C-alpha positions in Angstrom: -144.2 107.9 -11.8 -144.8 111.6 -11.9 -141.2 112.9 -11.9 -139.6 113.7 -15.2 -136.6 111.4 -15.7 -133.7 112.5 -17.8 -131.8 110.5 -20.4 -128.8 110.0 -18.0 -131.0 108.1 -15.6 -132.6 106.1 -18.4 -129.0 105.2 -19.6 -128.0 104.2 -16.1 -131.1 101.9 -15.8 -130.4 100.3 -19.2 -126.7 99.8 -18.5 -127.4 98.5 -14.9 -129.9 95.9 -16.3 -127.4 94.8 -19.0 -124.6 94.6 -16.5 -126.5 91.8 -14.8 -127.3 89.9 -18.0 -127.7 90.3 -21.7 -131.3 91.1 -22.8 -133.4 91.4 -25.9 -135.4 94.5 -26.6 -138.8 93.5 -25.3 -137.4 92.0 -22.1 -135.3 95.0 -21.5 -138.3 97.3 -22.1 -140.3 95.3 -19.5 -137.5 95.6 -16.9 -137.0 99.4 -17.5 -140.8 99.9 -17.3 -140.8 98.4 -13.8 -139.0 101.5 -12.6 -140.0 104.2 -15.1 -142.8 104.9 -17.6 -141.4 104.5 -21.1 -142.5 102.8 -24.3 -140.6 100.5 -26.6 -140.5 103.3 -29.1 -138.7 105.4 -26.5 -136.2 102.7 -25.6 -135.0 101.6 -29.0 -133.5 105.0 -29.9 -131.7 104.9 -26.5 -130.3 101.5 -27.3 -129.1 102.7 -30.8 -127.5 105.7 -29.2 -125.7 103.6 -26.5 -124.6 101.2 -29.2 -123.3 104.1 -31.4 -121.0 105.3 -28.5 -119.8 101.8 -27.9 -121.5 101.3 -24.5 -123.5 98.3 -26.0 -123.0 95.6 -28.6 -125.6 93.4 -30.1 -125.9 89.8 -31.3 -128.8 87.8 -32.8 -130.1 84.6 -31.2 -132.6 82.3 -32.9 -135.9 81.9 -31.0 -139.0 80.1 -32.3 -137.9 80.5 -35.9 -137.0 84.1 -35.6 -134.0 86.0 -34.5 -134.0 88.0 -31.3 -131.5 90.9 -31.0 -129.7 90.8 -27.7 -127.9 93.7 -26.2 -124.7 93.3 -24.2 -122.8 96.0 -22.2 -119.2 96.7 -23.2 -116.3 97.6 -21.0 -116.8 101.3 -21.9 -120.5 100.8 -20.9 -119.4 99.5 -17.5 -117.2 102.5 -17.0 -120.0 104.8 -18.0 -122.3 103.0 -15.6 -119.9 103.6 -12.8 -119.8 107.3 -13.6 -123.6 107.5 -13.7 -123.9 105.7 -10.4 -121.5 108.1 -8.8 -123.5 111.1 -10.2 -126.7 109.5 -9.1 -125.5 109.1 -5.5 -124.6 112.8 -5.4 -127.8 113.9 -6.9 -129.9 111.6 -4.7 -128.2 112.9 -1.6 -128.9 116.5 -2.6 -132.6 115.8 -3.3 -133.0 113.8 -0.1 -131.6 116.7 1.8 -134.4 118.9 0.6 -137.2 116.4 0.5 -136.6 114.5 3.7 -134.0 116.5 5.6 -131.0 114.3 4.9 -127.5 115.4 5.8 -125.4 116.7 2.9 -122.2 116.1 4.8 -122.4 112.4 5.2 
């Protein structure tokens, strides 16, 4: 994708994926990469930041002799996701009005 995507949109994508189900880092990276161009090295600081502000929690699960760290959205994370989705709809509507002539009034 050629558009620059901000951290709020990345946060929204991560939280939306985790709202559906818990995920471990590599799986989460793959899902986010399906909609935006990011690397694992970009995603892990985002996960740590979201965890620091209590939007995510983690737990470890054994897998083939190793532990996988899974991420889970918290109630605060769900509330933040709702805020971000509302902001996204407003932003998308404004951009659509310019790019494709959508109606800002409804």
